[in-house]
N, C-alpha and C positions, 0 to 999 in steps of 0.2 A: 376529556368529556365529550368531544365530537364523536369518538369511537363508541362510547357507552351509549350514545342515543340511537346507534344502528340497531337494526333488527337482530337481536341476539337470541330469539326464542326458537329458531330452528336451527340445525346444524347444516353443514355444507354437503351432506349426503343426499339430501333432498333435490339438489341442484340438477338442472338438465345440462348436457354436455354444451349446448349453444350458448348458456348462460355463463360458462367457464372461460370462453375463448378471450375475452378482453379483461378477465379479472386482474391480471398483473397491472395493465394499464389504468384500471379503475382504483387500484390499491395505490399506485404511484401518484395518481392525481389527488387522492385523499391526502396523502402524506404532504405532498407539495402545497396544497391549500390550507393545511393546518397552521395555527398560529405558533405552536411549537411542534416542529416537524419531527425533532428526534423522540419527543414523547409519544407522537402519534405512530411513528414507525415501530416503537417498541410495543406499544398496545396493540397494534395491528399484528405483529409477528407472534406475540404471546397469545393472542385470542382470535387467530385467523379462521378456524373452523367455525367459530360462532359468528364472526363478522362477514364471512363470506357472502351469505345470503343478502344482507344489507348492502354490501358492495357491488353485487351483480345488478341491483336494481338501479344503482346510480349510472350517470352517463360516463362514457369513455371519451374523454377529449380527444378530437380528430387530430389536433396538432401534435399532441404527444404521443399518440399511437404512430403517426408518421415518423416523428423523430426517433422513437424506439426502433421501428423497422429500418430506418435509414442507417442507425447506429449498428444494429445486429448484421446488416448486409455488408456495410463498407468497412467496419472497424474489426469486427471479430468474426464474421462469417455466419451463415444461417443457423448452424447447429451448435454455436457456442454458448455455453453458460458459465457464469463465474461471478466472483464477488471480488470487489476491489475496495481498498481503503486509500484514500489519497492518491489514487491513480496506480497504485500497486497492487498486484494480484494477492489474495489472501491464500495461506497455505490449506486452508480447509477445503478448498474447491479441488485442488489437484491431488492431495495426499490424504484428505480427511483427518488432518492433524490438528486437533483442538489445542494443544499445547503450544503449537506453532503459531495458531491464531491468536492465543492470548499473548504470547511473546511480542508478536507484530503490533497488536493494538497498544500494549504498554509501552513499546518502544516509541510509537507515534505519539502518545499522550505525553511521554516524557520529553520529547523533542518539542512539542508545543509549550509545555510548561518553561522549559529552559529558554526558549525564544522570548516569551512573554516576561520572564525574569530579567532577561537581558534588555528590555525595553524596546523591543521590536513591535511596531504598530501591528494590529490584527490583520489588516488587509495585506500587509507584507508577508505575515506569517502563512496566510492562505496562499499567497502566489508561490511562496517557497515550497510548500508541501504539495503543489500541483506540478511541481518540476518533475520531468521524468527521471527514473533512477538511473544512475551511473551503469554502464555496461559492465558485465562480469569480467571482460577483457581489457579493461582500461589500463593503458600504459602510458607512462610519462618518459619523454626522453630527457636524459640528465645533460644532453648537449644543448638544449633550448635555452635561450637567453633568459627566459624567465626563471630558470632553476638557479639558484644561488648556493654555492657550496660554502658553508660556513667553517668547515673543518676539512681542508683538502690534505687528506692523509698522504696522498702521492707526492706532494710538494713541500709540505710542512716539515721544518728541520727537527721538530720534537719527534716525529716518527722515522728520521733518516736512518736509524740503526736496525729497523725491521726490514726483513728481506722483502724485495719487491715481486717476487714470483708467486702466483695463485697456487703453485704446486706444494708451497710450503703448508697449505692447509691439510694436505693429505698425509704429511709426515706424523708420526706418533710422538706425542709428547709425554715425557716421564710423569707429568703431573695429572694426566689425563684430561687436559684442556685442549681446545683448538689453538693451534698456533696462529700467530699474528700474520699478517701479510700487508705490504703498503700499496693497497689498490683502493680506489674509491668504489 
């Protein structure tokens, strides 16, 4: 409703360049000040050309503009543009992959639903979703004391008749299967 009250009688083509410089901050301020921010963001995105004129007439909060500038300089660099969901980059920005964007958003919504079903409080869910993603080269040492081997193939009597050499995997098997070896 707040966006509907904006001046939608003119489109953004009549705006001067100087009126466009803080348009992003003004739009962010409008979304942050709304009673229902997601609805305001949706309406703003869907009707931006019509709402741009009304947005440009509004104030650009100095604190918000400084915070945006600080984040652009320190976190991403001055020429970065991107879109994030729960702190993770969306594939739309890098590869223009709409299917990947939909997959990412569906996966995030499913995660939230599963956590809610498990009875996790909303504040804990928000904290979990803002955790950084695991690095792609994550490795776990099997020698660490936190790793417990429930089925120790190398020592268990049940597997004593299996050959202990890894080279056994390279031998052809008459049934077309991979041969077994007694290594964890």
